[in-house]
One Martini backbone bead per residue (centre of mass of N, CA, C, O) as a GRO file, in nm:
protein
   88
    1MET     BB    1   7.116 -12.697  -1.059
    2ALA     BB    2   7.080 -12.452  -1.247
    3GLU     BB    3   7.089 -12.237  -1.025
    4ASN     BB    4   7.377 -12.298  -0.932
    5VAL     BB    5   7.512 -12.234  -1.197
    6ARG     BB    6   7.418 -11.948  -1.227
    7ASP     BB    7   7.529 -11.835  -0.961
    8LYS     BB    8   7.829 -11.909  -1.012
    9VAL     BB    9   7.870 -11.759  -1.276
   10ILE     BB   10   7.795 -11.481  -1.166
   11GLU     BB   11   8.013 -11.474  -0.952
   12ILE     BB   12   8.254 -11.490  -1.145
   13ILE     BB   13   8.185 -11.242  -1.316
   14ALA     BB   14   8.178 -11.039  -1.085
   15GLU     BB   15   8.471 -11.074  -1.003
   16GLN     BB   16   8.595 -10.984  -1.279
   17ALA     BB   17   8.421 -10.699  -1.269
   18VAL     BB   18   8.400 -10.578  -0.989
   19LEU     BB   19   8.111 -10.679  -0.872
   20ASP     BB   20   7.810 -10.720  -0.779
   21VAL     BB   21   7.590 -10.964  -0.823
   22GLU     BB   22   7.339 -10.766  -0.858
   23ASP     BB   23   7.488 -10.620  -1.124
   24VAL     BB   24   7.432 -10.888  -1.285
   25ARG     BB   25   7.297 -10.930  -1.586
   26MET     BB   26   7.173 -11.156  -1.811
   27ASP     BB   27   7.185 -10.936  -2.069
   28ALA     BB   28   7.474 -10.892  -2.036
   29THR     BB   29   7.775 -10.808  -2.140
   30LEU     BB   30   8.104 -10.818  -2.093
   31ASP     BB   31   8.157 -10.532  -2.188
   32GLU     BB   32   7.946 -10.393  -2.001
   33LEU     BB   33   8.114 -10.515  -1.742
   34GLY     BB   34   8.436 -10.484  -1.812
   35ILE     BB   35   8.532 -10.740  -1.978
   36ASP     BB   36   8.805 -10.861  -2.100
   37SER     BB   37   9.000 -11.096  -2.242
   38LEU     BB   38   9.142 -11.167  -1.976
   39GLY     BB   39   8.885 -11.195  -1.806
   40LEU     BB   40   8.768 -11.422  -1.973
   41VAL     BB   41   8.987 -11.630  -1.923
   42GLU     BB   42   8.959 -11.628  -1.614
   43ALA     BB   43   8.661 -11.711  -1.611
   44ILE     BB   44   8.694 -11.980  -1.758
   45PHE     BB   45   8.884 -12.109  -1.556
   46ALA     BB   46   8.686 -12.085  -1.315
   47ILE     BB   47   8.461 -12.253  -1.443
   48GLU     BB   48   8.617 -12.511  -1.488
   49GLU     BB   49   8.687 -12.553  -1.188
   50ALA     BB   50   8.398 -12.541  -1.058
   51PHE     BB   51   8.278 -12.780  -1.281
   52ASP     BB   52   8.467 -12.978  -1.423
   53ILE     BB   53   8.534 -12.848  -1.712
   54SER     BB   54   8.557 -12.798  -2.079
   55VAL     BB   55   8.629 -12.530  -2.257
   56PRO     BB   56   8.653 -12.424  -2.548
   57PHE     BB   57   8.932 -12.264  -2.678
   58ASN     BB   58   8.720 -12.108  -2.900
   59ALA     BB   59   8.490 -11.934  -2.745
   60ASN     BB   60   8.554 -11.644  -2.888
   61ASP     BB   61   8.441 -11.813  -3.153
   62PRO     BB   62   8.123 -11.869  -3.258
   63SER     BB   63   8.189 -12.030  -3.534
   64GLU     BB   64   8.358 -12.274  -3.365
   65THR     BB   65   8.125 -12.276  -3.140
   66ASP     BB   66   7.862 -12.339  -2.882
   67PHE     BB   67   8.008 -12.129  -2.697
   68ASP     BB   68   7.838 -11.863  -2.566
   69ILE     BB   69   7.953 -11.501  -2.502
   70SER     BB   70   7.723 -11.265  -2.546
   71SER     BB   71   7.616 -11.341  -2.251
   72VAL     BB   72   7.530 -11.437  -1.949
   73ALA     BB   73   7.306 -11.632  -2.038
   74ALA     BB   74   7.480 -11.785  -2.247
   75ILE     BB   75   7.690 -11.889  -2.049
   76VAL     BB   76   7.504 -12.042  -1.865
   77SER     BB   77   7.393 -12.232  -2.082
   78ALA     BB   78   7.667 -12.355  -2.167
   79VAL     BB   79   7.739 -12.469  -1.890
   80GLU     BB   80   7.492 -12.646  -1.853
   81HIS     BB   81   7.556 -12.822  -2.097
   82LEU     BB   82   7.834 -12.929  -2.002
   83VAL     BB   83   7.736 -13.051  -1.736
   84ALA     BB   84   7.530 -13.247  -1.863
   85GLU     BB   85   7.731 -13.403  -2.041
   86GLN     BB   86   7.908 -13.505  -1.802
   87ALA     BB   87   7.667 -13.668  -1.658
   88GLU     BB   88   7.632 -13.899  -1.891
   0.00000   0.00000   0.00000
């Protein structure tokens, strides 16, 4: 399942960044990919819909939540965590 989560999150991020999936590196930040705050919100909505999860509303403030948006890898990890929590 983890690979499917990773692939889908990368696909969503690539769509928001108007990039090919192959151009989205796991260590890239959203800023490096050209995703602004509106793009982040749209990506989060798409992630929530794709995985039927609820991302904390304050995800853009790392001191307020454990949903880390500092890199693509961090977002994938956070989504995997939320998906796993939901499955329990």
